[in-house]
C-alpha positions in Angstrom: 0.0 0.0 0.0 2.9 2.4 0.8 4.5 1.6 -2.5 1.3 2.4 -4.4 0.9 5.7 -2.4 4.5 6.7 -3.2 3.9 6.0 -6.9 0.8 8.1 -7.0 2.5 11.0 -5.1 5.4 11.0 -7.5 3.0 10.9 -10.4 1.2 14.0 -9.1 4.4 15.9 -8.6 5.6 15.1 -12.1 2.3 16.1 -13.6 2.4 19.5 -11.8 5.9 20.1 -13.0 4.9 19.3 -16.6 2.0 21.6 -16.4 4.0 24.5 -14.9 6.6 24.1 -17.6 4.0 24.3 -20.3 2.3 27.3 -18.7 5.7 29.1 -18.6 6.3 28.5 -22.3 2.8 29.7 -23.0 3.4 33.0 -21.1 6.7 33.6 -22.9 5.1 33.1 -26.3 2.4 35.6 -25.3 4.9 38.2 -24.2 6.8 37.8 -27.5 3.8 38.4 -29.6 2.1 41.0 -27.3 -1.5 41.2 -26.2 -3.8 38.9 -28.2 -5.9 41.0 -30.6 -3.6 44.1 -30.4 -3.2 45.9 -33.6 -0.3 47.8 -35.1 -0.2 51.5 -35.3 -1.4 51.4 -38.8 -4.5 49.4 -37.5 -3.6 45.9 -38.9 -1.7 42.9 -37.4 1.5 42.1 -39.2 1.3 38.8 -41.1 4.6 37.5 -39.6 3.3 38.1 -36.0 0.1 36.2 -36.8 2.1 33.2 -38.2 4.4 33.1 -35.2 1.4 33.1 -32.8 -0.2 30.2 -34.7 3.0 28.2 -34.5 3.4 28.8 -30.8 -0.2 27.7 -30.2 0.2 24.4 -32.2 3.5 23.6 -30.4 1.8 24.1 -27.0 -1.2 22.0 -27.9 1.0 19.1 -29.1 3.2 19.1 -26.0 0.1 19.3 -23.7 -1.4 16.2 -25.6 1.9 14.2 -25.2 2.1 15.1 -21.5 -1.6 14.0 -21.0 -0.8 10.6 -22.7 2.3 10.2 -20.5 0.3 10.9 -17.3 -2.4 8.4 -18.3 0.2 5.7 -19.0 1.9 6.3 -15.7 -1.5 6.2 -13.9 -2.4 2.9 -15.5 1.0 1.5 -14.6 0.5 2.5 -11.0 -3.1 1.2 -10.6 -3.1 -1.9 -12.9 -2.5 -2.3 -16.6 -2.9 -5.0 -19.2 0.4 -6.4 -20.6 1.0 -7.5 -24.2 0.2 -11.1 -23.5 -3.2 -10.2 -22.0 -2.5 -11.0 -18.4 -3.6 -8.4 -15.9 -1.0 -7.5 -13.2 -2.3 -5.7 -10.1 0.0 -3.5 -8.0 -2.4 -1.9 -5.6 -1.2 -3.9 -2.6 -4.4 -6.1 -2.4 -3.4 -9.2 -4.4 -1.3 -10.4 -7.3 -2.9 -12.7 -9.9 -0.2 -14.8 -11.4 0.6 -18.3 -12.6 2.2 -19.2 -9.3 -1.1 -18.5 -7.4 -3.1 -20.6 -9.9 -0.7 -23.5 -9.5 -0.9 -23.3 -5.7 -4.7 -23.3 -5.9 -4.6 -26.4 -8.1 -2.3 -28.2 -5.6 -4.6 -27.4 -2.8 -7.6 -28.8 -4.7 -5.7 -32.0 -5.6 -4.7 -32.5 -1.9 -8.3 -32.1 -0.8 -9.5 -34.6 -3.4 -6.8 -37.1 -2.3 -7.9 -36.7 1.3 -11.5 -37.4 0.3 -10.6 -40.5 -1.6 -8.6 -41.8 1.4 -11.5 -41.2 3.7 -14.1 -42.7 1.4 -12.5 -45.4 -0.8 -15.9 -46.9 -1.9 -16.3 -44.3 -4.6 -19.7 -43.0 -5.6 -21.8 -43.7 -2.5 -20.0 -43.3 0.8 -22.5 -44.6 3.3 -23.9 -47.6 1.3 -21.0 -50.0 1.9 -21.8 -52.2 4.9 -19.0 -53.6 7.2 -20.3 -57.2 6.7 -19.9 -57.1 2.9 -16.7 -58.2 1.2 -13.7 -55.8 1.6 -13.1 -53.0 -0.9 -10.1 -52.5 -3.1 -7.2 -50.5 -1.8 -6.1 -49.6 -5.3 -9.4 -48.5 -7.1 -12.6 -46.7 -6.3 -15.3 -49.0 -7.4 -18.6 -47.2 -8.5 -21.5 -48.4 -6.4 -25.2 -47.6 -5.8 -27.4 -47.6 -2.7 -29.2 -51.0 -2.6 -33.0 -50.8 -2.3 -34.5 -53.6 -4.5 -32.7 -56.4 -2.5 -34.2 -55.2 0.7 -37.7 -54.8 -0.9 -37.6 -58.4 -2.2 -36.6 -59.6 1.2 -39.5 -57.6 2.7 -41.9 -59.2 0.1 -40.7 -62.6 1.2 -41.3 -61.8 4.9 -44.7 -60.3 4.1 -45.9 -63.4 2.2 -44.6 -65.7 4.9 -46.2 -63.6 7.7 -49.5 -63.4 5.8 -49.8 -67.2 5.5 -48.7 -67.6 9.1 -51.4 -65.1 10.3 -54.1 -66.9 8.2 -53.1 -70.2 9.8 -53.1 -68.8 13.3 -56.5 -67.2 12.8 -58.0 -70.4 11.5 -59.1 -68.7 8.2 -57.2 -71.1 6.1 -54.6 -73.9 6.2 -51.9 -71.3 6.0 -50.9 -71.7 2.4 -53.4 -69.6 0.4 -50.9 -66.9 -0.7 -48.2 -69.6 -1.3 -50.6 -71.4 -3.6 -51.5 -68.2 -5.5 -47.8 -67.4 -6.2 -46.0 -70.7 -6.5 -45.2 -72.3 -9.8 -47.5 -75.2 -10.7 -46.8 -76.9 -14.0 -50.4 -77.6 -14.9 -51.4 -74.0 -14.0 -48.9 -72.6 -16.4 -49.2 -75.2 -19.2 -53.0 -75.7 -19.2 -54.3 -72.8 -17.2 -52.2 -70.1 -19.1 -51.1 -68.6 -15.7 -47.7 -67.6 -17.1 -47.1 -65.0 -14.4 -46.4 -67.8 -11.9 -43.1 -68.1 -13.6 -42.1 -64.7 -12.2 -44.2 -64.6 -8.9 -42.7 -67.9 -7.7 -39.5 -66.0 -6.7 -41.4 -64.2 -3.8 -42.3 -67.4 -1.8 -40.3 -70.0 0.0 -40.8 -73.6 0.9 -40.1 -74.2 4.6 -38.6 -72.2 7.4 -35.0 -73.1 6.6 -35.4 -72.1 2.9 -37.1 -68.9 4.0 -34.2 -68.0 6.4 -31.4 -68.8 3.9 -33.0 -66.8 1.0 -33.7 -63.7 3.1 -30.3 -63.7 4.8 -28.7 -64.1 1.4 -30.8 -61.2 0.0 -29.8 -58.7 2.7 -26.1 -59.6 2.6 -24.7 -60.9 -0.7 -27.8 -59.8 -2.6 -27.6 -56.2 -1.4 -23.8 -56.2 -2.1 -24.6 -57.5 -5.6 -27.1 -54.7 -6.2 -24.5 -52.1 -5.0 -21.9 -53.5 -7.5 -24.2 -54.3 -10.5 -26.7 -51.5 -10.2 -30.4 -51.5 -9.3 -31.9 -52.4 -12.6 -29.3 -55.0 -13.6 -29.7 -56.7 -10.2 -33.5 -56.8 -10.5 -33.3 -58.2 -14.0 -30.7 -60.8 -13.0 -32.7 -62.0 -10.0 -36.2 -62.1 -11.7 -35.1 -63.6 -15.0 -32.7 -66.1 -13.4 -35.6 -67.2 -11.2 -37.9 -67.5 -14.2 -35.3 -69.5 -16.1 -34.9 -71.8 -13.1 -38.6 -72.4 -13.0 -38.7 -73.1 -16.7 -35.9 -75.5 -16.4 -37.6 -77.2 -13.5 -40.8 -77.5 -15.6 -38.9 -79.0 -18.5 -36.4 -81.4 -16.7 -37.6 -82.1 -13.2 -40.5 -84.5 -12.4 -41.8 -82.3 -9.6 -44.9 -80.3 -10.6 -44.6 -77.6 -7.8 -41.6 -75.2 -7.7 -40.4 -72.2 -5.8 -37.7 -70.2 -7.5 -36.4 -67.7 -5.0 -33.2 -69.7 -4.5 -32.9 -70.0 -8.3 -32.9 -66.2 -8.5 -30.1 -65.9 -5.9 -28.1 -68.6 -7.7 -28.4 -66.3 -10.8 -27.1 -63.4 -8.8 -24.1 -65.5 -7.7 -23.4 -66.3 -11.4 -23.5 -62.6 -12.3 -21.1 -61.8 -9.5 -18.7 -64.6 -10.6 -18.7 -63.0 -14.1 -18.1 -59.6 -12.6 -15.0 -60.8 -10.9 -13.8 -62.8 -13.9 -14.3 -60.1 -16.5 -12.5 -57.5 -14.4 -9.8 -59.8 -13.1 -10.7 -58.8 -9.6 -8.3 -61.2 -7.9 -5.5 -59.0 -9.2 -6.6 -55.8 -7.5 -9.0 -56.9 -4.8 -8.0 -60.3 -3.6 -9.5 -60.0 -0.2 -12.9 -58.8 -1.5 -12.9 -61.5 -4.2 -12.1 -64.3 -1.7 -14.7 -63.2 0.9 -17.4 -62.8 -1.7 -16.6 -66.2 -3.2 -16.9 -67.8 0.3 -20.3 -66.1 0.8 -21.6 -67.4 -2.5 -20.2 -70.9 -1.7 -21.8 -71.0 1.7 -25.3 -70.1 0.4 -24.9 -72.4 -2.6 -24.1 -75.3 -0.3 -27.2 -74.5 1.8 -29.5 -74.4 -1.2 -28.1 -77.6 -2.5 -28.7 -79.3 0.8 -32.3 -78.2 0.7 -32.6 -79.4 -2.8 -31.5 -82.9 -1.7 -34.2 -83.1 1.0 -37.4 -84.5 -0.5 -40.9 -83.8 0.7 -43.2 -86.4 2.2 -44.3 -87.6 -1.2 -40.7 -87.9 -2.4 -40.7 -84.7 -4.6 -38.3 -81.8 -4.5 -40.0 -78.4 -4.5 -36.5 -76.8 -4.2 -34.5 -78.7 -6.8 -31.0 -78.7 -8.3 -32.2 -78.3 -11.9 -33.7 -74.9 -11.1 -30.5 -73.9 -9.3 -28.4 -74.9 -12.3 -30.5 -73.1 -14.8 -30.7 -70.0 -12.6 -26.9 -69.9 -12.2 -26.3 -70.3 -15.9 -28.8 -67.6 -16.8 -27.3 -65.1 -14.3 -23.8 -65.8 -15.6 -24.9 -65.4 -19.2 -26.6 -62.0 -18.4 -23.5 -60.9 -16.6 -21.3 -61.8 -19.5 -23.6 -60.1 -22.0 -23.3 -56.8 -20.2 -25.2 -56.6 -17.0 -22.0 -57.1 -15.0 -19.9 -53.9 -15.0 -16.7 -53.8 -17.2 -14.3 -51.4 -15.6 -11.6 -49.3 -17.0 -9.2 -46.7 -15.5 -6.8 -46.0 -18.3 -3.9 -48.3 -17.6 -5.6 -50.7 -15.2 -2.6 -52.2 -13.6 -0.2 -49.3 -13.7 1.2 -47.8 -10.5 -1.5 -46.0 -8.5 -1.3 -42.2 -8.0 -0.2 -40.5 -4.8 -3.6 -40.8 -3.2 -3.4 -44.6 -3.5 -6.5 -45.1 -5.7 -7.9 -44.6 -9.1 -11.5 -44.1 -10.1 -13.0 -47.0 -12.1 -15.6 -46.4 -14.8 -18.1 -48.9 -16.3 -17.5 -48.9 -20.1 -20.7 -50.8 -20.6 -23.0 -48.3 -19.0 -25.8 -46.8 -21.0 -28.3 -48.2 -23.5 -26.4 -51.5 -23.8 -27.6 -52.7 -20.4 -31.2 -52.0 -21.4 -30.8 -54.0 -24.6 -29.4 -56.9 -22.7 -32.3 -56.8 -20.2 -34.8 -56.8 -23.0 -33.0 -59.6 -24.8 -32.8 -61.7 -21.7 -36.6 -61.2 -21.0 -37.3 -62.2 -24.6 -35.2 -65.3 -24.3 -37.0 -66.3 -21.1 -40.4 -65.9 -22.8 -39.3 -67.9 -25.8 -38.1 -70.7 -23.6 -41.4 -70.7 -21.7 -43.3 -70.8 -25.0 -41.3 -73.8 -26.2 -41.9 -75.8 -23.0 -45.6 -74.9 -22.9 -45.9 -75.7 -26.6 -44.3 -79.2 -26.2 -46.4 -80.0 -23.2 -49.8 -78.7 -24.2 -50.1 -78.7 -28.0 -47.9 -81.6 -28.9 -48.4 -83.5 -25.6 -44.7 -84.1 -25.4 -42.6 -84.1 -22.3 -39.4 -82.0 -22.9 -37.5 -84.7 -20.9 -38.3 -87.2 -23.7 -37.1 -84.8 -26.3 -33.9 -83.6 -24.7 
């Protein structure tokens, strides 16, 4: 501030000196040519005197203009001017805008972003990753979503189970009315055209142990799968894998009653396996890959145990055929594009200073919608083939295949 004040004071003094010098020159010129408008004794101004006066006036005007330009330039230099390269330099003592300040600001922003990534390594959603899910990568920020559909499906299972239990306790029914309305019966689908049972059978369970395994799986590994795959892909994988499991059971299992909730979860396991395989997850998140694989293996063993236990009449409402078809359907949908395919530039290059890189799903966008529509169409075509063989041609698919 003192430097700016000194510059302005010096500018004022120089300006006063310039103006005094020009006024002195002007007075001298006037004295040489006498009073303006004075006439000679003969009544007329000599021509030489007039020419000399005009020259003096022109010289004074030119010097005054040059002095004014110099004062203006000096003033701009003291209060802020624009240089030849277009960068404004300010010298008023408040701040100096320069390339060094911009670089310092960029360094501060980079440090803040690095701190944020270290504090929230899960990427897009910070609060969605639960401590009982598989560990996250220490090298990459995996994009995730807040799971909602997995919890809703688990709630629907609980609501159906509680409704049948309440009806049983109240004596209104034998306790299986809602189960009978939603479960998959071969004859109801083939001869009664109740095709929606192929999809509604994934909301009911057969027995308390099956109910517990399915719902625990939905709120743990199912919710994690939704966080990784996305809400719509997870819903498509679960519903269509369950439908394909039911269709496979209708075609290749002698049981005429099926529930497909565990088939849908087996499809989710298949999509997760393709997620890890396509992204080579064991190379950059070995702990997470191992823990998730153990989770899937635990629930798969439990479902297969239930499939091995027959009912009183020797049938298997929960069967291995449906589990196999559901798993293959989920893996196929994951490979087709419902499982994210990540990129981060050079995937296995050395991580940056903050320790992590952001991953992006290169398959995001309309492709996932096309895969979901194609998968639904494939399930409907498979259902039509089975119904056609059983109803119209009176042929059991087990005899054909």
